[in-house]
PAGU-672601 format. One record per residue: x, y, z of N, C-alpha, C in turn; residue in three letters. Coordinates in nm, 2 decimals, decimal comma. Layout:
# PAGU-672601
X/Y/Z/X/Y/Z/X/Y/Z/Ala
...
//
This chain:
# PAGU-672601
-5,58/2,51/-5,95/-5,52/2,51/-6,07/-5,59/2,57/-6,19/Unk
-5,55/2,70/-6,23/-5,60/2,78/-6,33/-5,58/2,73/-6,49/Unk
-5,66/2,70/-6,55/-5,66/2,65/-6,69/-5,73/2,73/-6,79/Unk
-5,61/2,76/-6,91/-5,68/2,83/-7,04/-5,63/2,75/-7,17/Unk
-5,71/2,76/-7,26/-5,67/2,71/-7,38/-5,55/2,77/-7,47/Unk
-5,47/2,69/-7,54/-5,38/2,74/-7,63/-5,37/2,67/-7,69/Unk
-5,37/2,74/-7,85/-5,35/2,68/-7,96/-5,25/2,72/-8,07/Unk
-5,13/2,65/-8,08/-5,04/2,68/-8,19/-5,07/2,66/-8,32/Unk
-5,08/2,75/-8,43/-5,09/2,70/-8,56/-4,92/2,73/-8,61/Unk
-4,90/2,59/-8,70/-4,78/2,59/-8,77/-4,80/2,55/-8,92/Unk
-4,66/2,54/-8,97/-4,69/2,53/-9,11/-4,71/2,39/-9,15/Unk
-4,72/2,27/-9,06/-4,76/2,19/-9,06/-4,82/2,10/-8,99/Unk
-4,87/2,16/-8,88/-4,95/2,10/-8,80/-4,99/2,23/-8,72/Unk
-5,16/2,19/-8,65/-5,24/2,27/-8,55/-5,27/2,22/-8,41/Unk
-5,19/2,27/-8,32/-5,20/2,17/-8,20/-5,22/2,27/-8,08/Unk
-5,31/2,19/-7,97/-5,34/2,26/-7,89/-5,39/2,17/-7,77/Unk
-5,42/2,23/-7,64/-5,46/2,21/-7,52/-5,47/2,28/-7,41/Unk
-5,56/2,22/-7,32/-5,54/2,31/-7,18/-5,42/2,33/-7,13/Unk
-5,40/2,44/-7,08/-5,26/2,47/-7,01/-5,29/2,52/-6,83/Unk
-5,20/2,44/-6,79/-5,23/2,47/-6,61/-5,10/2,60/-6,62/Unk
-5,17/2,72/-6,59/-5,05/2,82/-6,58/-4,98/2,84/-6,43/Unk
-5,02/2,75/-6,35/-4,97/2,75/-6,23/-4,83/2,72/-6,25/Unk
-4,81/2,60/-6,33/-4,69/2,50/-6,40/-4,63/2,55/-6,49/Unk
-4,72/2,59/-6,55/-4,66/2,65/-6,73/-4,63/2,50/-6,83/Unk
-4,72/2,42/-6,78/-4,72/2,30/-6,88/-4,85/2,23/-6,89/Unk
-4,86/2,18/-6,97/-5,00/2,10/-7,06/-5,09/2,03/-6,93/Unk
-5,20/2,08/-6,92/-5,30/1,99/-6,83/-5,37/1,89/-6,92/Unk
-5,35/1,87/-7,03/-5,37/1,76/-7,07/-5,30/1,73/-7,21/Unk
-5,30/1,59/-7,24/-5,19/1,57/-7,36/-5,27/1,66/-7,46/Unk
-5,15/1,70/-7,59/-5,24/1,80/-7,71/-5,29/1,71/-7,78/Unk
-5,36/1,79/-7,86/-5,44/1,72/-7,98/-5,38/1,79/-8,11/Unk
-5,37/1,72/-8,22/-5,30/1,79/-8,29/-5,39/1,78/-8,46/Unk
-5,42/1,83/-8,54/-5,47/1,82/-8,68/-5,35/1,87/-8,78/Unk
-5,34/1,81/-8,92/-5,26/1,86/-9,01/-5,29/1,97/-9,03/Unk
-5,21/2,09/-9,07/-5,26/2,19/-9,15/-5,28/2,19/-9,29/Unk
-5,41/2,24/-9,32/-5,44/2,23/-9,46/-5,37/2,28/-9,58/Unk
-5,38/2,22/-9,70/-5,29/2,27/-9,80/-5,41/2,30/-9,92/Unk
-5,41/2,42/-9,97/-5,35/2,53/-9,91/-5,46/2,56/-9,75/Unk
-5,34/2,64/-9,70/-5,36/2,71/-9,58/-5,46/2,85/-9,55/Unk
-5,53/2,86/-9,62/-5,64/2,96/-9,59/-5,69/2,96/-9,49/Unk
-5,76/3,09/-9,44/-5,80/3,14/-9,29/-5,90/3,05/-9,28/Unk
-6,00/3,02/-9,38/-6,14/2,97/-9,35/-6,06/2,77/-9,32/Unk
-6,00/2,75/-9,41/-5,91/2,62/-9,36/-5,87/2,58/-9,24/Unk
-5,75/2,68/-9,19/-5,68/2,69/-9,08/-5,80/2,68/-8,97/Unk
-5,90/2,80/-8,97/-6,00/2,79/-8,86/-6,07/2,70/-8,83/Unk
-6,10/2,57/-8,95/-6,16/2,48/-8,94/-6,07/2,38/-8,88/Unk
-5,94/2,39/-8,88/-5,87/2,31/-8,77/-5,84/2,37/-8,63/Unk
-5,85/2,47/-8,61/-5,86/2,52/-8,49/-5,99/2,50/-8,43/Unk
-6,09/2,50/-8,49/-6,21/2,47/-8,43/-6,20/2,29/-8,40/Unk
-6,15/2,21/-8,42/-6,14/2,06/-8,43/-6,09/2,06/-8,27/Unk
-5,93/2,13/-8,27/-5,88/2,13/-8,18/-5,93/2,17/-8,07/Unk
-6,02/2,27/-8,09/-6,07/2,32/-7,94/-6,20/2,24/-7,92/Unk
-6,28/2,19/-8,01/-6,37/2,11/-7,99/-6,35/1,98/-7,92/Unk
-6,24/1,91/-7,94/-6,18/1,81/-7,90/-6,18/1,78/-7,74/Unk
-6,19/1,90/-7,70/-6,15/1,91/-7,54/-6,30/1,97/-7,49/Unk
-6,40/1,98/-7,58/-6,55/2,05/-7,52/-6,50/2,19/-7,46/Unk
-6,35/2,25/-7,51/-6,36/2,39/-7,44/-6,48/2,51/-7,46/Unk
-6,50/2,58/-7,31/-6,57/2,67/-7,32/-6,56/2,79/-7,29/Unk
-6,43/2,84/-7,27/-6,34/2,98/-7,21/-6,28/3,03/-7,30/Unk
-6,17/3,12/-7,28/-6,06/3,20/-7,34/-5,99/3,14/-7,42/Unk
-5,96/3,13/-7,53/-5,85/3,08/-7,58/-5,74/3,15/-7,68/Unk
-5,63/3,10/-7,65/-5,50/3,17/-7,73/-5,48/3,10/-7,81/Unk
-5,42/3,19/-7,92/-5,40/3,11/-8,06/-5,23/3,20/-8,12/Unk
-5,19/3,13/-8,18/-5,04/3,17/-8,22/-5,05/3,18/-8,35/Unk
-4,97/3,23/-8,42/-4,98/3,23/-8,58/-4,82/3,24/-8,63/Unk
-4,80/3,17/-8,76/-4,64/3,20/-8,79/-4,67/3,30/-8,89/Unk
-4,64/3,45/-8,81/-4,63/3,57/-8,89/-4,66/3,68/-8,77/Unk
-4,66/3,79/-8,86/-4,65/3,92/-8,80/-4,82/3,92/-8,79/Unk
-4,84/3,99/-8,62/-4,95/3,97/-8,58/-4,96/4,13/-8,50/Unk
-5,06/4,19/-8,54/-5,12/4,34/-8,42/-5,23/4,35/-8,43/Unk
-5,28/4,39/-8,31/-5,41/4,38/-8,26/-5,52/4,28/-8,31/Unk
-5,45/4,15/-8,32/-5,55/4,04/-8,35/-5,55/4,06/-8,50/Unk
-5,50/4,10/-8,58/-5,48/4,12/-8,72/-5,36/4,04/-8,78/Unk
-5,34/3,97/-8,88/-5,22/3,91/-8,91/-5,19/3,98/-9,04/Unk
-5,07/4,03/-9,03/-5,00/4,12/-9,12/-4,90/4,03/-9,23/Unk
-4,88/3,93/-9,21/-4,76/3,88/-9,29/-4,81/3,73/-9,31/Unk
-4,80/3,65/-9,45/-4,81/3,50/-9,42/-4,69/3,39/-9,53/Unk
-4,57/3,41/-9,42/-4,45/3,35/-9,49/-4,49/3,21/-9,53/Unk
-4,57/3,15/-9,43/-4,55/2,95/-9,45/-4,71/2,91/-9,45/Unk
-4,81/3,01/-9,49/-4,94/3,00/-9,49/-4,98/3,05/-9,60/Unk
-5,12/3,04/-9,66/-5,15/3,09/-9,76/-5,16/3,27/-9,78/Unk
-5,14/3,34/-9,88/-5,11/3,49/-9,86/-5,25/3,53/-9,85/Unk
-5,36/3,46/-9,85/-5,50/3,52/-9,82/-5,52/3,55/-9,69/Unk
-5,43/3,51/-9,58/-5,39/3,53/-9,45/-5,38/3,71/-9,40/Unk
-5,30/3,80/-9,51/-5,27/3,90/-9,50/-5,35/4,01/-9,50/Unk
-5,38/4,08/-9,37/-5,45/4,16/-9,33/-5,58/4,12/-9,27/Unk
-5,61/3,98/-9,23/-5,70/3,92/-9,20/-5,74/3,97/-9,04/Unk
-5,83/3,99/-9,02/-5,89/4,04/-8,88/-5,87/3,88/-8,80/Unk
-5,77/3,80/-8,77/-5,76/3,64/-8,71/-5,84/3,65/-8,61/Unk
-5,86/3,72/-8,50/-5,92/3,72/-8,38/-6,07/3,74/-8,39/Unk
-6,15/3,81/-8,50/-6,28/3,84/-8,53/-6,31/3,68/-8,59/Unk
-6,21/3,66/-8,68/-6,27/3,54/-8,76/-6,25/3,42/-8,67/Unk
-6,16/3,38/-8,60/-6,16/3,28/-8,51/-6,27/3,25/-8,41/Unk
-6,29/3,39/-8,33/-6,39/3,39/-8,22/-6,55/3,37/-8,28/Unk
-6,56/3,40/-8,38/-6,69/3,39/-8,48/-6,70/3,26/-8,49/Unk
-6,62/3,12/-8,57/-6,61/3,02/-8,54/-6,60/2,97/-8,46/Unk
-6,56/3,01/-8,33/-6,59/2,93/-8,21/-6,70/2,99/-8,10/Unk
-6,78/3,01/-8,17/-6,92/3,04/-8,10/-6,91/3,16/-8,01/Unk
-6,81/3,27/-8,04/-6,79/3,38/-7,98/-6,73/3,36/-7,84/Unk
-6,66/3,24/-7,82/-6,55/3,25/-7,73/-6,45/3,35/-7,75/Unk
-6,38/3,43/-7,64/-6,27/3,52/-7,66/-6,14/3,46/-7,68/Unk
-6,09/3,52/-7,81/-5,96/3,48/-7,88/-5,87/3,59/-7,81/Unk
-5,74/3,58/-7,80/-5,59/3,60/-7,84/-5,53/3,55/-7,94/Unk
-5,50/3,63/-8,02/-5,39/3,58/-8,13/-5,25/3,69/-8,15/Unk
-5,14/3,61/-8,15/-5,04/3,68/-8,12/-4,92/3,59/-8,25/Unk
-4,81/3,65/-8,26/-4,69/3,55/-8,31/-4,66/3,43/-8,24/Unk
-4,66/3,33/-8,32/-4,62/3,22/-8,25/-4,49/3,22/-8,18/Unk
-4,36/3,23/-8,27/-4,25/3,26/-8,18/-4,23/3,34/-8,05/Unk
-4,32/3,46/-8,05/-4,32/3,56/-7,93/-4,42/3,46/-7,84/Unk
-4,47/3,37/-7,86/-4,56/3,33/-7,76/-4,46/3,23/-7,71/Unk
-4,39/3,16/-7,78/-4,30/3,05/-7,73/-4,22/3,13/-7,64/Unk
-4,15/3,22/-7,68/-4,04/3,29/-7,64/-4,09/3,36/-7,47/Unk
-4,22/3,41/-7,45/-4,27/3,43/-7,34/-4,30/3,32/-7,25/Unk
-4,33/3,20/-7,30/-4,33/3,10/-7,23/-4,20/3,04/-7,15/Unk
-4,10/3,05/-7,25/-3,94/3,02/-7,21/-3,89/3,11/-7,12/Unk
-3,93/3,26/-7,14/-3,89/3,32/-7,02/-3,95/3,32/-6,88/Unk
-4,09/3,27/-6,87/-4,15/3,26/-6,75/-4,14/3,15/-6,70/Unk
-4,12/3,02/-6,78/-4,14/2,89/-6,68/-4,00/2,78/-6,77/Unk
-3,92/2,84/-6,83/-3,81/2,77/-6,90/-3,69/2,82/-6,87/Unk
-3,61/2,80/-7,02/-3,48/2,83/-7,06/-3,44/2,95/-6,99/Unk
-3,53/3,07/-7,02/-3,48/3,18/-6,99/-3,53/3,25/-6,86/Unk
-3,59/3,20/-6,81/-3,64/3,22/-6,64/-3,51/3,27/-6,58/Unk
-3,57/3,42/-6,51/-3,46/3,50/-6,46/-3,32/3,57/-6,52/Unk
-3,32/3,54/-6,65/-3,20/3,57/-6,73/-3,26/3,75/-6,79/Unk
-3,15/3,81/-6,76/-3,14/3,94/-6,80/-3,05/3,97/-6,90/Unk
-3,05/4,10/-6,96/-2,96/4,15/-7,05/-3,05/4,09/-7,21/Unk
-2,99/4,07/-7,33/-3,07/4,07/-7,43/-3,06/3,88/-7,47/Unk
-3,21/3,83/-7,47/-3,20/3,69/-7,47/-3,28/3,68/-7,61/Unk
-3,24/3,56/-7,70/-3,32/3,54/-7,85/-3,36/3,40/-7,86/Unk
-3,51/3,39/-7,85/-3,56/3,26/-7,87/-3,56/3,22/-8,02/Unk
-3,50/3,14/-8,07/-3,52/3,10/-8,22/-3,60/2,94/-8,27/Unk
-3,69/2,94/-8,28/-3,77/2,81/-8,32/-3,77/2,78/-8,47/Unk
-3,70/2,64/-8,48/-3,67/2,60/-8,64/-3,79/2,49/-8,65/Unk
-3,84/2,55/-8,79/-3,96/2,40/-8,79/-3,98/2,42/-8,97/Unk
-4,09/2,48/-8,99/-4,14/2,50/-9,13/-4,06/2,63/-9,17/Unk
-4,04/2,72/-9,11/-3,97/2,84/-9,10/-3,86/2,85/-8,97/Unk
-3,84/3,00/-8,97/-3,76/3,01/-8,85/-3,82/3,13/-8,77/Unk
-3,88/3,10/-8,63/-3,94/3,20/-8,56/-3,81/3,25/-8,45/Unk
-3,88/3,39/-8,45/-3,78/3,46/-8,34/-3,84/3,52/-8,24/Unk
-3,79/3,53/-8,11/-3,87/3,62/-8,00/-3,73/3,69/-7,93/Unk
-3,71/3,83/-7,95/-3,61/3,91/-7,88/-3,66/3,96/-7,75/Unk
-3,60/3,95/-7,66/-3,59/3,98/-7,51/-3,51/4,07/-7,48/Unk
-3,55/4,19/-7,38/-3,45/4,31/-7,35/-3,48/4,32/-7,23/Unk
-3,39/4,23/-7,12/-3,41/4,22/-6,98/-3,56/4,20/-6,95/Unk
-3,59/4,10/-7,01/-3,73/4,00/-6,98/-3,82/4,10/-7,06/Unk
-3,79/4,21/-7,15/-3,94/4,29/-7,22/-3,90/4,21/-7,37/Unk
-4,02/4,20/-7,45/-4,03/4,15/-7,54/-4,06/4,25/-7,66/Unk
-3,97/4,23/-7,77/-3,95/4,34/-7,86/-4,04/4,24/-7,98/Unk
-4,16/4,29/-8,00/-4,25/4,21/-8,04/-4,26/4,20/-8,23/Unk
-4,29/4,07/-8,26/-4,28/4,06/-8,41/-4,15/4,08/-8,51/Unk
-4,04/4,01/-8,41/-3,94/4,05/-8,48/-3,87/3,97/-8,63/Unk
-3,96/3,85/-8,64/-3,92/3,80/-8,78/-3,82/3,76/-8,82/Unk
-3,72/3,74/-8,74/-3,54/3,73/-8,77/-3,54/3,61/-8,85/Unk
-3,62/3,54/-8,89/-3,64/3,42/-8,99/-3,61/3,49/-9,13/Unk
-3,60/3,61/-9,17/-3,63/3,66/-9,27/-3,49/3,76/-9,31/Unk
-3,44/3,74/-9,19/-3,28/3,82/-9,21/-3,22/3,75/-9,40/Unk
-3,17/3,82/-9,44/-3,10/3,75/-9,56/-2,96/3,71/-9,56/Unk
-2,96/3,58/-9,57/-2,84/3,52/-9,56/-2,77/3,44/-9,69/Unk
-2,65/3,48/-9,74/-2,62/3,47/-9,86/-2,71/3,47/-10,00/Unk
-2,80/3,60/-9,97/-2,89/3,62/-10,11/-3,04/3,57/-10,08/Unk
-3,04/3,47/-9,96/-3,18/3,41/-9,94/-3,23/3,44/-9,78/Unk
-3,36/3,42/-9,79/-3,41/3,46/-9,64/-3,37/3,35/-9,59/Unk
-3,31/3,35/-9,44/-3,22/3,26/-9,38/-3,32/3,14/-9,38/Unk
-3,45/3,14/-9,33/-3,52/3,04/-9,31/-3,53/2,91/-9,43/Unk
-3,51/2,99/-9,58/-3,49/2,89/-9,66/-3,38/2,78/-9,65/Unk
-3,30/2,82/-9,60/-3,18/2,77/-9,58/-3,15/2,66/-9,47/Unk
-3,19/2,74/-9,35/-3,16/2,67/-9,25/-3,26/2,64/-9,12/Unk
-3,42/2,64/-9,18/-3,50/2,56/-9,13/-3,48/2,43/-9,12/Unk
-3,60/2,37/-9,00/-3,56/2,22/-9,03/-3,64/2,18/-9,15/Unk
-3,74/2,26/-9,24/-3,81/2,18/-9,34/-3,70/2,20/-9,45/Unk
-3,59/2,29/-9,46/-3,49/2,29/-9,53/-3,42/2,18/-9,52/Unk
-3,39/2,16/-9,41/-3,31/2,02/-9,39/-3,37/1,90/-9,46/Unk
-3,47/1,89/-9,40/-3,57/1,75/-9,46/-3,56/1,77/-9,65/Unk
-3,64/1,88/-9,65/-3,59/1,89/-9,85/-3,53/1,87/-9,89/Unk
-3,34/1,91/-9,84/-3,29/1,90/-9,90/-3,21/1,72/-9,85/Unk
-3,24/1,69/-9,77/-3,20/1,54/-9,69/-3,05/1,57/-9,65/Unk
-3,07/1,70/-9,56/-2,89/1,72/-9,51/-2,90/1,67/-9,39/Unk
-2,78/1,59/-9,41/-2,77/1,52/-9,25/-2,74/1,64/-9,11/Unk
-2,71/1,60/-9,00/-2,72/1,71/-8,89/-2,59/1,79/-8,92/Unk
-2,47/1,76/-8,94/-2,36/1,82/-8,95/-2,39/1,92/-9,09/Unk
-2,40/1,90/-9,16/-2,46/1,98/-9,31/-2,55/2,12/-9,26/Unk
-2,64/2,02/-9,23/-2,76/2,15/-9,12/-2,67/2,23/-9,02/Unk
-2,61/2,20/-8,96/-2,57/2,28/-8,82/-2,49/2,35/-8,87/Unk
-2,39/2,33/-8,99/-2,33/2,47/-9,03/-2,41/2,57/-9,10/Unk
-2,51/2,53/-9,18/-2,60/2,62/-9,19/-2,67/2,75/-9,08/Unk
-2,70/2,62/-8,98/-2,76/2,72/-8,82/-2,64/2,80/-8,76/Unk
-2,53/2,74/-8,80/-2,41/2,83/-8,71/-2,40/2,95/-8,81/Unk
-2,36/2,95/-8,93/-2,37/3,10/-8,98/-2,52/3,17/-8,99/Unk
-2,59/3,12/-8,94/-2,71/3,22/-8,89/-2,71/3,27/-8,78/Unk
-2,68/3,17/-8,69/-2,67/3,24/-8,56/-2,55/3,34/-8,52/Unk
-2,42/3,31/-8,61/-2,33/3,41/-8,61/-2,38/3,53/-8,66/Unk
-2,46/3,51/-8,77/-2,53/3,66/-8,81/-2,62/3,77/-8,74/Unk
-2,67/3,67/-8,67/-2,77/3,71/-8,58/-2,70/3,76/-8,45/Unk
-2,62/3,70/-8,43/-2,51/3,76/-8,31/-2,44/3,87/-8,33/Unk
-2,39/3,89/-8,47/-2,31/3,98/-8,52/-2,41/4,11/-8,53/Unk
-2,52/4,13/-8,51/-2,66/4,22/-8,53/-2,70/4,24/-8,37/Unk
-2,70/4,17/-8,28/-2,78/4,20/-8,18/-2,70/4,17/-8,02/Unk
-2,58/4,07/-8,04/-2,46/4,06/-7,95/-2,57/4,02/-7,79/Unk
-2,66/3,91/-7,83/-2,72/3,84/-7,70/-2,64/3,76/-7,63/Unk
-2,66/3,79/-7,51/-2,62/3,70/-7,38/-2,63/3,54/-7,40/Unk
-2,79/3,51/-7,45/-2,85/3,41/-7,46/-2,93/3,38/-7,60/Unk
-2,91/3,24/-7,65/-3,01/3,18/-7,72/-3,05/3,06/-7,70/Unk
-3,18/3,05/-7,73/-3,27/2,96/-7,67/-3,30/2,89/-7,81/Unk
-3,30/2,80/-7,82/-3,33/2,69/-7,95/-3,47/2,62/-7,93/Unk
-3,55/2,65/-7,98/-3,68/2,57/-7,99/-3,75/2,50/-8,08/Unk
-3,86/2,49/-8,09/-3,94/2,41/-8,21/-3,92/2,26/-8,20/Unk
-4,00/2,16/-8,24/-3,99/2,02/-8,25/-3,84/1,99/-8,26/Unk
-3,72/2,02/-8,34/-3,59/2,01/-8,34/-3,51/2,00/-8,20/Unk
-3,57/2,07/-8,11/-3,50/2,13/-7,97/-3,52/1,97/-7,91/Unk
-3,59/1,87/-7,92/-3,60/1,74/-7,88/-3,47/1,68/-7,90/Unk
-3,39/1,74/-8,00/-3,28/1,62/-8,03/-3,14/1,72/-8,08/Unk
-3,16/1,78/-7,92/-3,04/1,91/-7,93/-2,91/1,84/-7,95/Unk
-2,91/1,73/-7,88/-2,73/1,68/-7,88/-2,72/1,64/-8,01/Unk
-2,79/1,63/-8,09/-2,71/1,61/-8,24/-2,66/1,71/-8,32/Unk
-2,70/1,82/-8,29/-2,68/1,95/-8,35/-2,59/2,06/-8,26/Unk
-2,64/2,11/-8,16/-2,59/2,18/-8,08/-2,41/2,18/-8,03/Unk
-2,40/2,10/-8,01/-2,23/2,08/-8,01/-2,14/2,17/-8,14/Unk
-2,23/2,10/-8,23/-2,16/2,15/-8,37/-2,20/2,32/-8,43/Unk
-2,29/2,34/-8,33/-2,35/2,47/-8,38/-2,27/2,59/-8,27/Unk
-2,26/2,53/-8,18/-2,18/2,64/-8,05/-2,06/2,68/-8,08/Unk
-1,97/2,62/-8,17/-1,82/2,68/-8,21/-1,80/2,80/-8,27/Unk
-1,75/2,89/-8,16/-1,72/3,06/-8,21/-1,79/3,16/-8,15/Unk
-1,94/3,08/-8,12/-2,04/3,17/-8,11/-2,03/3,20/-7,94/Unk
-2,03/3,34/-7,93/-1,99/3,40/-7,78/-2,12/3,36/-7,72/Unk
-2,23/3,38/-7,72/-2,35/3,36/-7,65/-2,37/3,21/-7,59/Unk
-2,43/3,18/-7,49/-2,45/3,06/-7,47/-2,60/3,01/-7,54/Unk
-2,58/2,89/-7,58/-2,70/2,84/-7,66/-2,77/2,72/-7,60/Unk
-2,90/2,72/-7,57/-2,97/2,61/-7,50/-3,07/2,58/-7,55/Unk
-3,11/2,45/-7,55/-3,23/2,39/-7,60/-3,35/2,45/-7,51/Unk
-3,47/2,48/-7,58/-3,60/2,50/-7,49/-3,61/2,40/-7,39/Unk
-3,64/2,49/-7,27/-3,72/2,35/-7,19/-3,86/2,30/-7,23/Unk
-3,95/2,39/-7,29/-4,05/2,36/-7,30/-4,07/2,28/-7,44/Unk
-3,97/2,30/-7,51/-3,95/2,24/-7,66/-4,06/2,26/-7,72/Unk
-4,12/2,19/-7,79/-4,27/2,25/-7,90/-4,40/2,24/-7,83/Unk
-4,38/2,21/-7,67/-4,53/2,30/-7,63/-4,51/2,44/-7,58/Unk
-4,39/2,51/-7,60/-4,37/2,67/-7,59/-4,51/2,74/-7,63/Unk
-4,53/2,71/-7,75/-4,63/2,81/-7,81/-4,77/2,80/-7,75/Unk
-4,81/2,65/-7,72/-4,93/2,67/-7,67/-4,96/2,69/-7,54/Unk
-4,85/2,69/-7,44/-4,85/2,76/-7,30/-4,82/2,91/-7,33/Unk
-4,76/2,94/-7,41/-4,74/3,12/-7,45/-4,88/3,16/-7,50/Unk
-4,99/3,10/-7,58/-5,10/3,13/-7,63/-5,19/3,13/-7,53/Unk
-5,20/3,06/-7,41/-5,28/3,04/-7,31/-5,23/3,17/-7,21/Unk
-5,12/3,19/-7,19/-5,05/3,31/-7,11/-5,13/3,45/-7,18/Unk
-5,12/3,43/-7,28/-5,17/3,56/-7,35/-5,32/3,57/-7,36/Unk
-5,41/3,45/-7,39/-5,53/3,46/-7,31/-5,55/3,53/-7,22/Unk
-5,49/3,44/-7,08/-5,53/3,49/-6,93/-5,50/3,66/-6,97/Unk
-5,40/3,72/-7,00/-5,37/3,87/-7,01/-5,50/3,95/-7,07/Unk
-5,52/3,89/-7,18/-5,66/3,97/-7,26/-5,77/3,99/-7,15/Unk
-5,80/3,84/-7,11/-5,94/3,84/-7,00/-5,88/3,88/-6,89/Unk
-5,77/3,93/-6,84/-5,75/4,00/-6,72/-5,82/3,90/-6,60/Unk
-5,77/3,74/-6,61/-5,81/3,65/-6,51/-5,70/3,64/-6,41/Unk
//
């Protein structure tokens, strides 16, 4: 059993675990700490160190980030502190982890790769879009299994706002929307994304995927694409982070 460590940085929590990459699942129960506020680079790095140290890990580490990442550098910071913009996150985290090799990538891209390899997108061709609903809305776009990195479709404009400001689960909680009212917003968002990309499949991820039965039937009406919940649910980012670390380390 080959294990690599994955960490998923989110707007509300930083969670991680060793991942069994033969099965595409967590090898041990994940450990989570709250995302600090403000979520500055140093404060978030402290959280990552806590998670990795909890397991006494000493090998490669994959880390997801909620924003655009190119060559280990974080380029945007919608749901964490703006100080993250243009930070060499790979160097920062590796330094804080005593020189362990670190790979950093967009959080939804990581979740998408995991779902396409082990989950709901496995074996699917054509255009597949994974959307993660949480503090924001993350996206991963695939064409015949190939990732279009850093798509950030949560920032599409919908009725004059960033879509994630109206259709994320944070918006649902902040505005105390019931499932039906929130599902109407998600439906409008999916219809907009479908108009732009014409996917064959939407995969709905994030923590809310555990409650897919409460909203997916209301979301699907009038959408041509198949809509399914993420198989790996909220662990997909951790699994995808570990997969990226393995690729970087060429293990």
